[in-house]
Each structure stands twice: as C-alpha cells, then as structure tokens.
mmCIF file of the C-alpha atoms, coordinates in Angstrom:
data_MODEL
# 
_entry.id   MODEL 
# 
loop_
_atom_site.group_PDB 
_atom_site.id 
_atom_site.type_symbol 
_atom_site.label_atom_id 
_atom_site.label_alt_id 
_atom_site.label_comp_id 
_atom_site.label_asym_id 
_atom_site.label_entity_id 
_atom_site.label_seq_id 
_atom_site.pdbx_PDB_ins_code 
_atom_site.Cartn_x 
_atom_site.Cartn_y 
_atom_site.Cartn_z 
_atom_site.occupancy 
_atom_site.B_iso_or_equiv 
_atom_site.pdbx_formal_charge 
_atom_site.auth_seq_id 
_atom_site.auth_comp_id 
_atom_site.auth_asym_id 
_atom_site.auth_atom_id 
_atom_site.pdbx_PDB_model_num 
ATOM 1   C CA . MET A 1 1   ? 119.064 100.299 93.282  1.00 0.00 ? 1   MET A CA 1 
ATOM 2   C CA . ARG A 1 2   ? 121.247 102.134 95.808  1.00 0.00 ? 2   ARG A CA 1 
ATOM 3   C CA . ILE A 1 3   ? 124.694 100.622 96.342  1.00 0.00 ? 3   ILE A CA 1 
ATOM 4   C CA . LEU A 1 4   ? 127.335 101.458 98.951  1.00 0.00 ? 4   LEU A CA 1 
ATOM 5   C CA . LEU A 1 5   ? 130.861 100.898 97.616  1.00 0.00 ? 5   LEU A CA 1 
ATOM 6   C CA . VAL A 1 6   ? 133.614 100.928 100.268 1.00 0.00 ? 6   VAL A CA 1 
ATOM 7   C CA . GLU A 1 7   ? 136.937 100.937 98.401  1.00 0.00 ? 7   GLU A CA 1 
ATOM 8   C CA . ASP A 1 8   ? 140.098 102.890 99.152  1.00 0.00 ? 8   ASP A CA 1 
ATOM 9   C CA . ASP A 1 9   ? 141.713 102.414 95.721  1.00 0.00 ? 9   ASP A CA 1 
ATOM 10  C CA . GLU A 1 10  ? 140.456 105.497 93.897  1.00 0.00 ? 10  GLU A CA 1 
ATOM 11  C CA . ARG A 1 11  ? 141.073 104.018 90.436  1.00 0.00 ? 11  ARG A CA 1 
ATOM 12  C CA . ILE A 1 12  ? 139.045 100.885 91.185  1.00 0.00 ? 12  ILE A CA 1 
ATOM 13  C CA . ALA A 1 13  ? 136.330 102.865 92.975  1.00 0.00 ? 13  ALA A CA 1 
ATOM 14  C CA . ASP A 1 14  ? 135.916 105.274 90.053  1.00 0.00 ? 14  ASP A CA 1 
ATOM 15  C CA . ALA A 1 15  ? 135.740 102.451 87.492  1.00 0.00 ? 15  ALA A CA 1 
ATOM 16  C CA . LEU A 1 16  ? 133.217 100.481 89.546  1.00 0.00 ? 16  LEU A CA 1 
ATOM 17  C CA . ALA A 1 17  ? 131.066 103.521 90.322  1.00 0.00 ? 17  ALA A CA 1 
ATOM 18  C CA . GLU A 1 18  ? 130.975 104.498 86.650  1.00 0.00 ? 18  GLU A CA 1 
ATOM 19  C CA . ASP A 1 19  ? 130.069 100.978 85.513  1.00 0.00 ? 19  ASP A CA 1 
ATOM 20  C CA . LEU A 1 20  ? 127.335 100.579 88.133  1.00 0.00 ? 20  LEU A CA 1 
ATOM 21  C CA . SER A 1 21  ? 125.937 104.042 87.382  1.00 0.00 ? 21  SER A CA 1 
ATOM 22  C CA . ASP A 1 22  ? 125.750 103.092 83.695  1.00 0.00 ? 22  ASP A CA 1 
ATOM 23  C CA . GLN A 1 23  ? 123.514 100.208 84.825  1.00 0.00 ? 23  GLN A CA 1 
ATOM 24  C CA . ASN A 1 24  ? 121.130 102.720 86.431  1.00 0.00 ? 24  ASN A CA 1 
ATOM 25  C CA . HIS A 1 25  ? 122.295 102.134 90.015  1.00 0.00 ? 25  HIS A CA 1 
ATOM 26  C CA . VAL A 1 26  ? 122.855 104.972 92.479  1.00 0.00 ? 26  VAL A CA 1 
ATOM 27  C CA . VAL A 1 27  ? 126.341 104.531 93.958  1.00 0.00 ? 27  VAL A CA 1 
ATOM 28  C CA . GLU A 1 28  ? 127.769 106.085 97.111  1.00 0.00 ? 28  GLU A CA 1 
ATOM 29  C CA . VAL A 1 29  ? 131.528 105.683 97.645  1.00 0.00 ? 29  VAL A CA 1 
ATOM 30  C CA . ALA A 1 30  ? 133.350 105.562 100.981 1.00 0.00 ? 30  ALA A CA 1 
ATOM 31  C CA . GLN A 1 31  ? 137.146 105.330 101.080 1.00 0.00 ? 31  GLN A CA 1 
ATOM 32  C CA . ASP A 1 32  ? 137.586 103.715 104.487 1.00 0.00 ? 32  ASP A CA 1 
ATOM 33  C CA . GLY A 1 33  ? 135.692 101.347 106.737 1.00 0.00 ? 33  GLY A CA 1 
ATOM 34  C CA . GLN A 1 34  ? 134.640 103.934 109.284 1.00 0.00 ? 34  GLN A CA 1 
ATOM 35  C CA . ALA A 1 35  ? 133.163 106.168 106.579 1.00 0.00 ? 35  ALA A CA 1 
ATOM 36  C CA . GLY A 1 36  ? 131.370 103.096 105.211 1.00 0.00 ? 36  GLY A CA 1 
ATOM 37  C CA . TRP A 1 37  ? 129.877 102.419 108.636 1.00 0.00 ? 37  TRP A CA 1 
ATOM 38  C CA . GLU A 1 38  ? 128.686 106.019 108.928 1.00 0.00 ? 38  GLU A CA 1 
ATOM 39  C CA . PHE A 1 39  ? 127.022 105.801 105.496 1.00 0.00 ? 39  PHE A CA 1 
ATOM 40  C CA . ALA A 1 40  ? 125.289 102.553 106.500 1.00 0.00 ? 40  ALA A CA 1 
ATOM 41  C CA . GLU A 1 41  ? 124.016 104.104 109.725 1.00 0.00 ? 41  GLU A CA 1 
ATOM 42  C CA . ALA A 1 42  ? 122.659 107.182 107.992 1.00 0.00 ? 42  ALA A CA 1 
ATOM 43  C CA . TYR A 1 43  ? 121.065 105.769 104.832 1.00 0.00 ? 43  TYR A CA 1 
ATOM 44  C CA . ASP A 1 44  ? 119.375 102.666 103.449 1.00 0.00 ? 44  ASP A CA 1 
ATOM 45  C CA . PHE A 1 45  ? 121.182 100.620 100.792 1.00 0.00 ? 45  PHE A CA 1 
ATOM 46  C CA . ASP A 1 46  ? 120.093 97.674  98.674  1.00 0.00 ? 46  ASP A CA 1 
ATOM 47  C CA . LEU A 1 47  ? 123.615 96.236  98.410  1.00 0.00 ? 47  LEU A CA 1 
ATOM 48  C CA . MET A 1 48  ? 127.086 96.818  99.872  1.00 0.00 ? 48  MET A CA 1 
ATOM 49  C CA . LEU A 1 49  ? 130.419 96.173  98.140  1.00 0.00 ? 49  LEU A CA 1 
ATOM 50  C CA . LEU A 1 50  ? 133.241 96.040  100.694 1.00 0.00 ? 50  LEU A CA 1 
ATOM 51  C CA . ASP A 1 51  ? 136.947 95.856  99.981  1.00 0.00 ? 51  ASP A CA 1 
ATOM 52  C CA . VAL A 1 52  ? 138.766 93.726  102.554 1.00 0.00 ? 52  VAL A CA 1 
ATOM 53  C CA . MET A 1 53  ? 141.910 95.838  102.955 1.00 0.00 ? 53  MET A CA 1 
ATOM 54  C CA . LEU A 1 54  ? 140.540 99.169  104.166 1.00 0.00 ? 54  LEU A CA 1 
ATOM 55  C CA . PRO A 1 55  ? 142.007 101.831 106.461 1.00 0.00 ? 55  PRO A CA 1 
ATOM 56  C CA . ARG A 1 56  ? 140.511 102.627 109.885 1.00 0.00 ? 56  ARG A CA 1 
ATOM 57  C CA . LEU A 1 57  ? 138.146 99.621  109.823 1.00 0.00 ? 57  LEU A CA 1 
ATOM 58  C CA . ASN A 1 58  ? 138.857 96.752  107.441 1.00 0.00 ? 58  ASN A CA 1 
ATOM 59  C CA . GLY A 1 59  ? 136.195 95.056  105.364 1.00 0.00 ? 59  GLY A CA 1 
ATOM 60  C CA . ILE A 1 60  ? 135.951 91.975  107.590 1.00 0.00 ? 60  ILE A CA 1 
ATOM 61  C CA . GLN A 1 61  ? 135.509 94.105  110.695 1.00 0.00 ? 61  GLN A CA 1 
ATOM 62  C CA . LEU A 1 62  ? 132.967 96.312  108.952 1.00 0.00 ? 62  LEU A CA 1 
ATOM 63  C CA . CYS A 1 63  ? 130.998 93.294  107.758 1.00 0.00 ? 63  CYS A CA 1 
ATOM 64  C CA . GLN A 1 64  ? 131.000 91.800  111.265 1.00 0.00 ? 64  GLN A CA 1 
ATOM 65  C CA . LYS A 1 65  ? 129.896 95.120  112.751 1.00 0.00 ? 65  LYS A CA 1 
ATOM 66  C CA . LEU A 1 66  ? 127.057 95.453  110.248 1.00 0.00 ? 66  LEU A CA 1 
ATOM 67  C CA . ARG A 1 67  ? 125.768 91.936  110.898 1.00 0.00 ? 67  ARG A CA 1 
ATOM 68  C CA . ALA A 1 68  ? 126.106 92.310  114.671 1.00 0.00 ? 68  ALA A CA 1 
ATOM 69  C CA . SER A 1 69  ? 124.006 95.468  114.431 1.00 0.00 ? 69  SER A CA 1 
ATOM 70  C CA . GLY A 1 70  ? 121.227 93.665  112.578 1.00 0.00 ? 70  GLY A CA 1 
ATOM 71  C CA . TYR A 1 71  ? 121.897 94.785  109.004 1.00 0.00 ? 71  TYR A CA 1 
ATOM 72  C CA . SER A 1 72  ? 120.557 92.178  106.566 1.00 0.00 ? 72  SER A CA 1 
ATOM 73  C CA . THR A 1 73  ? 121.598 94.054  103.410 1.00 0.00 ? 73  THR A CA 1 
ATOM 74  C CA . PRO A 1 74  ? 123.410 91.773  100.924 1.00 0.00 ? 74  PRO A CA 1 
ATOM 75  C CA . ILE A 1 75  ? 127.187 92.181  101.205 1.00 0.00 ? 75  ILE A CA 1 
ATOM 76  C CA . LEU A 1 76  ? 129.708 91.301  98.520  1.00 0.00 ? 76  LEU A CA 1 
ATOM 77  C CA . MET A 1 77  ? 133.378 91.303  99.547  1.00 0.00 ? 77  MET A CA 1 
ATOM 78  C CA . LEU A 1 78  ? 136.125 92.469  97.169  1.00 0.00 ? 78  LEU A CA 1 
ATOM 79  C CA . THR A 1 79  ? 139.689 91.313  97.823  1.00 0.00 ? 79  THR A CA 1 
ATOM 80  C CA . ALA A 1 80  ? 143.039 90.470  96.256  1.00 0.00 ? 80  ALA A CA 1 
ATOM 81  C CA . ARG A 1 81  ? 143.410 87.484  98.603  1.00 0.00 ? 81  ARG A CA 1 
ATOM 82  C CA . ASP A 1 82  ? 142.538 84.212  96.918  1.00 0.00 ? 82  ASP A CA 1 
ATOM 83  C CA . THR A 1 83  ? 143.144 81.480  99.478  1.00 0.00 ? 83  THR A CA 1 
ATOM 84  C CA . VAL A 1 84  ? 140.372 79.229  100.749 1.00 0.00 ? 84  VAL A CA 1 
ATOM 85  C CA . ALA A 1 85  ? 141.059 80.445  104.287 1.00 0.00 ? 85  ALA A CA 1 
ATOM 86  C CA . ASP A 1 86  ? 140.556 84.078  103.233 1.00 0.00 ? 86  ASP A CA 1 
ATOM 87  C CA . ARG A 1 87  ? 137.261 83.266  101.551 1.00 0.00 ? 87  ARG A CA 1 
ATOM 88  C CA . VAL A 1 88  ? 136.073 81.344  104.610 1.00 0.00 ? 88  VAL A CA 1 
ATOM 89  C CA . VAL A 1 89  ? 136.909 84.307  106.879 1.00 0.00 ? 89  VAL A CA 1 
ATOM 90  C CA . GLY A 1 90  ? 134.918 86.667  104.658 1.00 0.00 ? 90  GLY A CA 1 
ATOM 91  C CA . LEU A 1 91  ? 131.879 84.401  104.455 1.00 0.00 ? 91  LEU A CA 1 
ATOM 92  C CA . ASP A 1 92  ? 131.977 83.639  108.180 1.00 0.00 ? 92  ASP A CA 1 
ATOM 93  C CA . ALA A 1 93  ? 132.020 87.379  108.861 1.00 0.00 ? 93  ALA A CA 1 
ATOM 94  C CA . GLY A 1 94  ? 128.600 87.570  107.224 1.00 0.00 ? 94  GLY A CA 1 
ATOM 95  C CA . ALA A 1 95  ? 129.345 88.272  103.566 1.00 0.00 ? 95  ALA A CA 1 
ATOM 96  C CA . ASP A 1 96  ? 126.953 86.803  101.010 1.00 0.00 ? 96  ASP A CA 1 
ATOM 97  C CA . ASP A 1 97  ? 129.526 86.484  98.224  1.00 0.00 ? 97  ASP A CA 1 
ATOM 98  C CA . TYR A 1 98  ? 133.232 86.958  97.597  1.00 0.00 ? 98  TYR A CA 1 
ATOM 99  C CA . VAL A 1 99  ? 134.938 88.281  94.438  1.00 0.00 ? 99  VAL A CA 1 
ATOM 100 C CA . VAL A 1 100 ? 138.708 88.131  93.933  1.00 0.00 ? 100 VAL A CA 1 
ATOM 101 C CA . LYS A 1 101 ? 140.613 91.004  92.302  1.00 0.00 ? 101 LYS A CA 1 
ATOM 102 C CA . PRO A 1 102 ? 141.286 91.490  89.482  1.00 0.00 ? 102 PRO A CA 1 
ATOM 103 C CA . PHE A 1 103 ? 137.767 90.723  88.323  1.00 0.00 ? 103 PHE A CA 1 
ATOM 104 C CA . HIS A 1 104 ? 135.808 91.319  85.144  1.00 0.00 ? 104 HIS A CA 1 
ATOM 105 C CA . LEU A 1 105 ? 133.032 93.900  85.465  1.00 0.00 ? 105 LEU A CA 1 
ATOM 106 C CA . PRO A 1 106 ? 130.419 91.710  83.670  1.00 0.00 ? 106 PRO A CA 1 
ATOM 107 C CA . GLU A 1 107 ? 131.044 88.924  86.212  1.00 0.00 ? 107 GLU A CA 1 
ATOM 108 C CA . LEU A 1 108 ? 130.682 91.330  89.123  1.00 0.00 ? 108 LEU A CA 1 
ATOM 109 C CA . SER A 1 109 ? 127.435 92.659  87.623  1.00 0.00 ? 109 SER A CA 1 
ATOM 110 C CA . ALA A 1 110 ? 126.113 89.105  87.284  1.00 0.00 ? 110 ALA A CA 1 
ATOM 111 C CA . ARG A 1 111 ? 126.960 88.350  90.911  1.00 0.00 ? 111 ARG A CA 1 
ATOM 112 C CA . ILE A 1 112 ? 125.187 91.537  92.009  1.00 0.00 ? 112 ILE A CA 1 
ATOM 113 C CA . ARG A 1 113 ? 122.069 90.524  90.061  1.00 0.00 ? 113 ARG A CA 1 
ATOM 114 C CA . ALA A 1 114 ? 122.197 87.065  91.644  1.00 0.00 ? 114 ALA A CA 1 
ATOM 115 C CA . LEU A 1 115 ? 122.411 88.545  95.143  1.00 0.00 ? 115 LEU A CA 1 
ATOM 116 C CA . MET A 1 116 ? 119.486 90.853  94.486  1.00 0.00 ? 116 MET A CA 1 
ATOM 117 C CA . ARG A 1 117 ? 117.383 87.978  93.145  1.00 0.00 ? 117 ARG A CA 1 
ATOM 118 C CA . ARG A 1 118 ? 117.860 86.159  96.439  1.00 0.00 ? 118 ARG A CA 1 
ATOM 119 C CA . GLY A 1 119 ? 116.319 89.070  98.299  1.00 0.00 ? 119 GLY A CA 1 
ATOM 120 C CA . GLU A 1 120 ? 113.537 89.563  95.772  1.00 0.00 ? 120 GLU A CA 1 
ATOM 121 C CA . SER A 1 121 ? 112.486 85.980  95.172  1.00 0.00 ? 121 SER A CA 1 
ATOM 122 C CA . THR A 1 122 ? 108.824 86.976  95.395  1.00 0.00 ? 122 THR A CA 1 
ATOM 123 C CA . LEU A 1 123 ? 109.187 89.531  92.607  1.00 0.00 ? 123 LEU A CA 1 
ATOM 124 C CA . PRO A 1 124 ? 108.911 88.561  88.932  1.00 0.00 ? 124 PRO A CA 1 
ATOM 125 C CA . PRO A 1 125 ? 112.177 88.759  86.943  1.00 0.00 ? 125 PRO A CA 1 
ATOM 126 C CA . ILE A 1 126 ? 110.431 91.043  84.429  1.00 0.00 ? 126 ILE A CA 1 
ATOM 127 C CA . LEU A 1 127 ? 108.304 93.856  85.815  1.00 0.00 ? 127 LEU A CA 1 
ATOM 128 C CA . ILE A 1 128 ? 104.979 94.163  83.989  1.00 0.00 ? 128 ILE A CA 1 
ATOM 129 C CA . TRP A 1 129 ? 102.306 96.868  83.920  1.00 0.00 ? 129 TRP A CA 1 
ATOM 130 C CA . GLY A 1 130 ? 99.715  96.071  81.277  1.00 0.00 ? 130 GLY A CA 1 
ATOM 131 C CA . ASP A 1 131 ? 101.603 95.888  77.974  1.00 0.00 ? 131 ASP A CA 1 
ATOM 132 C CA . LEU A 1 132 ? 104.640 97.630  79.466  1.00 0.00 ? 132 LEU A CA 1 
ATOM 133 C CA . HIS A 1 133 ? 107.570 95.337  80.283  1.00 0.00 ? 133 HIS A CA 1 
ATOM 134 C CA . LEU A 1 134 ? 110.780 96.266  82.131  1.00 0.00 ? 134 LEU A CA 1 
ATOM 135 C CA . ASN A 1 135 ? 113.648 93.773  82.284  1.00 0.00 ? 135 ASN A CA 1 
ATOM 136 C CA . PRO A 1 136 ? 115.995 94.664  85.187  1.00 0.00 ? 136 PRO A CA 1 
ATOM 137 C CA . SER A 1 137 ? 118.700 92.292  83.916  1.00 0.00 ? 137 SER A CA 1 
ATOM 138 C CA . THR A 1 138 ? 119.059 94.055  80.557  1.00 0.00 ? 138 THR A CA 1 
ATOM 139 C CA . CYS A 1 139 ? 117.554 97.477  81.449  1.00 0.00 ? 139 CYS A CA 1 
ATOM 140 C CA . GLU A 1 140 ? 115.240 97.123  78.442  1.00 0.00 ? 140 GLU A CA 1 
ATOM 141 C CA . VAL A 1 141 ? 111.782 98.688  78.510  1.00 0.00 ? 141 VAL A CA 1 
ATOM 142 C CA . THR A 1 142 ? 109.165 97.803  75.905  1.00 0.00 ? 142 THR A CA 1 
ATOM 143 C CA . TYR A 1 143 ? 105.534 98.671  75.283  1.00 0.00 ? 143 TYR A CA 1 
ATOM 144 C CA . LYS A 1 144 ? 103.723 96.187  73.024  1.00 0.00 ? 144 LYS A CA 1 
ATOM 145 C CA . ALA A 1 145 ? 107.182 94.913  71.991  1.00 0.00 ? 145 ALA A CA 1 
ATOM 146 C CA . GLN A 1 146 ? 108.273 98.437  70.995  1.00 0.00 ? 146 GLN A CA 1 
ATOM 147 C CA . GLU A 1 147 ? 111.466 99.425  72.811  1.00 0.00 ? 147 GLU A CA 1 
ATOM 148 C CA . LEU A 1 148 ? 111.483 102.734 74.694  1.00 0.00 ? 148 LEU A CA 1 
ATOM 149 C CA . SER A 1 149 ? 114.624 104.850 74.854  1.00 0.00 ? 149 SER A CA 1 
ATOM 150 C CA . LEU A 1 150 ? 114.744 106.240 78.386  1.00 0.00 ? 150 LEU A CA 1 
ATOM 151 C CA . SER A 1 151 ? 117.373 108.303 80.141  1.00 0.00 ? 151 SER A CA 1 
ATOM 152 C CA . PRO A 1 152 ? 118.996 106.659 83.208  1.00 0.00 ? 152 PRO A CA 1 
ATOM 153 C CA . LYS A 1 153 ? 116.863 108.677 85.617  1.00 0.00 ? 153 LYS A CA 1 
ATOM 154 C CA . GLU A 1 154 ? 113.645 108.038 83.651  1.00 0.00 ? 154 GLU A CA 1 
ATOM 155 C CA . TYR A 1 155 ? 114.447 104.338 83.741  1.00 0.00 ? 155 TYR A CA 1 
ATOM 156 C CA . GLY A 1 156 ? 115.211 104.529 87.465  1.00 0.00 ? 156 GLY A CA 1 
ATOM 157 C CA . LEU A 1 157 ? 111.902 106.240 88.193  1.00 0.00 ? 157 LEU A CA 1 
ATOM 158 C CA . LEU A 1 158 ? 109.961 103.709 86.149  1.00 0.00 ? 158 LEU A CA 1 
ATOM 159 C CA . GLU A 1 159 ? 111.631 100.722 87.807  1.00 0.00 ? 159 GLU A CA 1 
ATOM 160 C CA . PHE A 1 160 ? 111.176 102.227 91.258  1.00 0.00 ? 160 PHE A CA 1 
ATOM 161 C CA . PHE A 1 161 ? 107.447 102.779 90.760  1.00 0.00 ? 161 PHE A CA 1 
ATOM 162 C CA . LEU A 1 162 ? 107.002 99.285  89.315  1.00 0.00 ? 162 LEU A CA 1 
ATOM 163 C CA . ARG A 1 163 ? 108.732 97.772  92.338  1.00 0.00 ? 163 ARG A CA 1 
ATOM 164 C CA . HIS A 1 164 ? 106.664 99.792  94.835  1.00 0.00 ? 164 HIS A CA 1 
ATOM 165 C CA . GLN A 1 165 ? 103.188 99.627  93.374  1.00 0.00 ? 165 GLN A CA 1 
ATOM 166 C CA . ARG A 1 166 ? 100.506 101.896 94.845  1.00 0.00 ? 166 ARG A CA 1 
ATOM 167 C CA . ARG A 1 167 ? 102.875 103.465 97.395  1.00 0.00 ? 167 ARG A CA 1 
ATOM 168 C CA . VAL A 1 168 ? 103.016 107.262 97.350  1.00 0.00 ? 168 VAL A CA 1 
ATOM 169 C CA . PHE A 1 169 ? 106.442 108.911 97.244  1.00 0.00 ? 169 PHE A CA 1 
ATOM 170 C CA . SER A 1 170 ? 107.196 112.591 97.686  1.00 0.00 ? 170 SER A CA 1 
ATOM 171 C CA . ARG A 1 171 ? 109.739 114.337 95.472  1.00 0.00 ? 171 ARG A CA 1 
ATOM 172 C CA . GLY A 1 172 ? 112.156 114.393 98.396  1.00 0.00 ? 172 GLY A CA 1 
ATOM 173 C CA . GLN A 1 173 ? 111.847 110.631 98.852  1.00 0.00 ? 173 GLN A CA 1 
ATOM 174 C CA . LEU A 1 174 ? 112.442 110.049 95.149  1.00 0.00 ? 174 LEU A CA 1 
ATOM 175 C CA . LEU A 1 175 ? 115.547 112.237 95.280  1.00 0.00 ? 175 LEU A CA 1 
ATOM 176 C CA . GLU A 1 176 ? 116.924 110.188 98.177  1.00 0.00 ? 176 GLU A CA 1 
ATOM 177 C CA . GLN A 1 177 ? 116.317 106.921 96.327  1.00 0.00 ? 177 GLN A CA 1 
ATOM 178 C CA . LEU A 1 178 ? 117.507 107.822 92.836  1.00 0.00 ? 178 LEU A CA 1 
ATOM 179 C CA . TRP A 1 179 ? 120.183 110.488 93.200  1.00 0.00 ? 179 TRP A CA 1 
ATOM 180 C CA . GLY A 1 180 ? 123.547 110.415 94.929  1.00 0.00 ? 180 GLY A CA 1 
ATOM 181 C CA . PHE A 1 181 ? 123.870 112.446 98.094  1.00 0.00 ? 181 PHE A CA 1 
ATOM 182 C CA . GLU A 1 182 ? 126.778 114.484 96.771  1.00 0.00 ? 182 GLU A CA 1 
ATOM 183 C CA . ASP A 1 183 ? 124.997 115.594 93.591  1.00 0.00 ? 183 ASP A CA 1 
ATOM 184 C CA . MET A 1 184 ? 121.392 115.755 94.775  1.00 0.00 ? 184 MET A CA 1 
ATOM 185 C CA . PRO A 1 185 ? 119.497 118.374 92.734  1.00 0.00 ? 185 PRO A CA 1 
ATOM 186 C CA . GLU A 1 186 ? 116.443 120.463 93.566  1.00 0.00 ? 186 GLU A CA 1 
ATOM 187 C CA . GLU A 1 187 ? 113.042 118.769 93.878  1.00 0.00 ? 187 GLU A CA 1 
ATOM 188 C CA . ALA A 1 188 ? 111.946 120.410 90.618  1.00 0.00 ? 188 ALA A CA 1 
ATOM 189 C CA . THR A 1 189 ? 114.309 117.979 88.861  1.00 0.00 ? 189 THR A CA 1 
ATOM 190 C CA . VAL A 1 190 ? 112.047 115.077 89.836  1.00 0.00 ? 190 VAL A CA 1 
ATOM 191 C CA . LYS A 1 191 ? 109.074 116.816 88.254  1.00 0.00 ? 191 LYS A CA 1 
ATOM 192 C CA . ALA A 1 192 ? 111.045 117.387 85.052  1.00 0.00 ? 192 ALA A CA 1 
ATOM 193 C CA . HIS A 1 193 ? 112.105 113.735 84.775  1.00 0.00 ? 193 HIS A CA 1 
ATOM 194 C CA . ILE A 1 194 ? 108.577 112.476 85.458  1.00 0.00 ? 194 ILE A CA 1 
ATOM 195 C CA . ARG A 1 195 ? 107.304 114.821 82.763  1.00 0.00 ? 195 ARG A CA 1 
ATOM 196 C CA . GLY A 1 196 ? 109.895 113.400 80.354  1.00 0.00 ? 196 GLY A CA 1 
ATOM 197 C CA . LEU A 1 197 ? 108.957 109.823 81.255  1.00 0.00 ? 197 LEU A CA 1 
ATOM 198 C CA . ARG A 1 198 ? 105.261 110.526 80.747  1.00 0.00 ? 198 ARG A CA 1 
ATOM 199 C CA . LYS A 1 199 ? 105.986 112.096 77.349  1.00 0.00 ? 199 LYS A CA 1 
ATOM 200 C CA . LYS A 1 200 ? 107.943 109.059 76.129  1.00 0.00 ? 200 LYS A CA 1 
ATOM 201 C CA . LEU A 1 201 ? 105.255 106.669 77.352  1.00 0.00 ? 201 LEU A CA 1 
ATOM 202 C CA . LYS A 1 202 ? 102.618 108.687 75.520  1.00 0.00 ? 202 LYS A CA 1 
ATOM 203 C CA . GLN A 1 203 ? 104.700 108.724 72.327  1.00 0.00 ? 203 GLN A CA 1 
ATOM 204 C CA . ALA A 1 204 ? 104.903 104.913 72.517  1.00 0.00 ? 204 ALA A CA 1 
ATOM 205 C CA . GLY A 1 205 ? 101.113 104.713 72.840  1.00 0.00 ? 205 GLY A CA 1 
ATOM 206 C CA . ALA A 1 206 ? 101.129 103.751 76.512  1.00 0.00 ? 206 ALA A CA 1 
ATOM 207 C CA . PRO A 1 207 ? 98.670  105.271 78.976  1.00 0.00 ? 207 PRO A CA 1 
ATOM 208 C CA . ASP A 1 208 ? 100.051 107.410 81.783  1.00 0.00 ? 208 ASP A CA 1 
ATOM 209 C CA . LEU A 1 209 ? 101.129 105.064 84.579  1.00 0.00 ? 209 LEU A CA 1 
ATOM 210 C CA . ILE A 1 210 ? 102.189 107.708 87.116  1.00 0.00 ? 210 ILE A CA 1 
ATOM 211 C CA . GLU A 1 211 ? 99.456  109.267 89.220  1.00 0.00 ? 211 GLU A CA 1 
ATOM 212 C CA . THR A 1 212 ? 100.010 112.641 90.864  1.00 0.00 ? 212 THR A CA 1 
ATOM 213 C CA . VAL A 1 213 ? 98.633  112.622 94.413  1.00 0.00 ? 213 VAL A CA 1 
ATOM 214 C CA . TYR A 1 214 ? 98.305  116.338 95.034  1.00 0.00 ? 214 TYR A CA 1 
ATOM 215 C CA . GLY A 1 215 ? 100.036 117.535 98.158  1.00 0.00 ? 215 GLY A CA 1 
ATOM 216 C CA . LEU A 1 216 ? 101.742 114.174 98.690  1.00 0.00 ? 216 LEU A CA 1 
ATOM 217 C CA . GLY A 1 217 ? 103.691 113.060 95.627  1.00 0.00 ? 217 GLY A CA 1 
ATOM 218 C CA . TYR A 1 218 ? 103.428 110.324 93.013  1.00 0.00 ? 218 TYR A CA 1 
ATOM 219 C CA . ARG A 1 219 ? 102.435 106.684 92.773  1.00 0.00 ? 219 ARG A CA 1 
ATOM 220 C CA . LEU A 1 220 ? 101.865 104.004 90.160  1.00 0.00 ? 220 LEU A CA 1 
ATOM 221 C CA . GLN A 1 221 ? 98.419  103.824 88.611  1.00 0.00 ? 221 GLN A CA 1 
ATOM 222 C CA . GLU A 1 222 ? 96.614  100.510 88.799  1.00 0.00 ? 222 GLU A CA 1 
ATOM 223 C CA . SER A 1 223 ? 97.648  98.253  85.945  1.00 0.00 ? 223 SER A CA 1 
ATOM 224 C CA . PRO A 1 224 ? 95.266  98.170  82.967  1.00 0.00 ? 224 PRO A CA 1 
ATOM 225 C CA . GLY A 1 225 ? 93.077  95.114  83.250  1.00 0.00 ? 225 GLY A CA 1 
ATOM 226 C CA . SER A 1 226 ? 93.581  94.748  87.025  1.00 0.00 ? 226 SER A CA 1 
ATOM 227 C CA . THR A 1 227 ? 90.507  94.036  89.073  1.00 0.00 ? 227 THR A CA 1 
# 
C-alpha cells in the first residue's frame, strides 16, 4: 500500500515512515501542506496521513482542498489538539479519522487497517490463491500451513498481484507501486525480486503463481482449482 505522510516534524516523520515501511507499505513524506498537495496531484495513494499544524498549507486546508477536488482517498489527521471542537473541525473538513499526539504506533497501525477495510469491504480479509494464504493484518504468508519467509519487496509483490488478479503490470508500473520515488531502482530490480519470490514459492512446494506476459509484464496465474 502506498501512503502519503505530510508531517513537518522530522523526528515524527522518520519514526512513522520507518514503522510503516516495516509493515511493507511504501511511504512518501512531504514536510509542508503545499508539497503534500503536489504529491497528491502527481501520484496515486491508498491512504494519506496529514498533520494539522503544517507550514504553507495546514492539514485542515489541505484536507478541504483534496475533498473539494474530488479525492476520495482515506485521510487520517494527526494533531496535538485534543478538544472536541478540534476533532469536529478535522472531520468536517473531510478526514475519515483523527489521532491525537502523542500516539502509540500499534494503535495508529490498527486505525490504518480499519480505514483500508472500509474501502476494501468487497475483498476477503485473507487473500487466497489455492493453498497459498496471505494475511494483510499480520503480513504472514503460508502455503499448506507452512509459513514462507519473504523479503518486504517479495511480500509486496505477492500482495499486489493477489489484490489485482489477472491484470497485467509492466515492470515500470510495479516500480511505481512498490518503491518510493526517491529511491526507485532500475527495472531489472523487479525481475530479480520476482525471481526470488518464485524460488521461495517453489521451495515451499507451491506452483508458480506469476505469469510472464512477454512484451507486456506480469500477472497472476489463475488459481488452482478455479473454473
């Protein structure tokens, strides 16, 4: 999942970005509201975390601007203000949830998962492909109850394909979805990670689930047993 974090406190931004990256999310950080708006205009995000007290364009103004422009992306506001009036202002601006600083990272992660479930109510909580199971809440992947040890990028690729079944993605598209813009590698990196994922699936006894569509990219094979 790609997350936009708009936070001007570098210490908080670094801690949040590291924690979210450890949960296999791709995080882009903007340090003021105007930069956050420019990120939102240029790229697609699955979730936005907005601090309220931001330079250039504060979080409330940014949230209002996003909603007025038709953005339906879930927005979670971060603020040190804890009055009922402050929470009402944030929610009325279009935020989906409101977290007061200081907060515990596990609570924030749980709120993020809850927001994403709202937008993915038609998707099963556990992604299944034959005997392969991926649990997005715990980041656990098993094949016939045997747990697979995947790198963060291998996990991200697997989850992405499971969530977009039968769609073909080029290496460039996969880079945009699963790597940060500041550290985006060469397209050959995608090939290397897919090769590593295929190897680990094979070692676990699973059939290859990623189909190479020559000249176009990759897509998920049809699930074993599907008709």
